[in-house]
C-alpha positions in Angstrom: -9.1 1.2 -0.3 -5.4 2.1 -1.0 -6.4 4.3 -3.9 -8.8 6.0 -1.4 -6.4 7.0 1.3 -4.1 8.1 -1.1 -6.5 10.7 -2.9 -7.7 12.1 0.5 -3.9 12.7 1.1 -3.4 14.4 -2.1 -4.1 17.5 -1.6 -1.2 17.7 1.1 1.4 17.1 -1.9 2.7 14.0 -3.4 5.4 13.2 -1.2 3.7 14.1 2.0 0.5 11.7 0.4 2.9 8.9 -0.2 4.4 9.2 3.6 0.5 9.5 5.0 -0.5 6.8 2.7 2.0 4.0 3.5 2.1 5.2 7.2 -1.9 4.6 7.5 -1.2 1.3 5.4 1.0 0.0 8.6 -0.6 1.3 11.4 -4.4 0.6 10.4 -5.0 -2.2 7.7 -4.6 -5.7 9.4 -2.6 -8.9 8.1 -5.3 -10.1 5.8 -5.4 -6.8 4.0 -1.5 -6.7 3.5 -1.5 -9.8 1.9 -4.5 -8.5 -0.5 -2.4 -5.6 -1.5 0.5 -7.9 -2.3 -1.0 -10.0 -4.9 -2.7 -6.8 -6.5 -1.4 -5.7 -9.9 0.2 -2.8 -8.6 -0.6 -1.2 -12.4 -4.6 -0.2 -11.1 -2.7 2.3 -8.0 -2.4 5.5 -8.2 1.1 6.7 -8.5 0.2 7.6 -4.7 -0.8 4.3 -4.3 1.7 3.1 -5.9 4.5 4.5 -4.3 2.9 3.8 -0.6 2.4 0.1 -1.4 6.0 -0.3 -2.9 7.1 1.5 0.6 5.2 -0.6 2.6 6.1 -3.9 0.4 9.6 -2.7 0.4 9.4 -3.0 -3.2 10.5 -0.7 -5.9 8.4 1.0 -8.5 10.0 1.5 -11.4 
């Protein structure tokens, strides 16, 4: 789902899309969804979704 959100926001530019994707996850995802995000392979995420997830999960992307 993070990839879909990121794809919908990508037209706003990468920086804005990352921030808005992260904000969406913080505001609307329940704790179970956030926990599932911690368990997925980050390589499966688009660059925007990966950076947004890293922000939400407080991880470095490099």
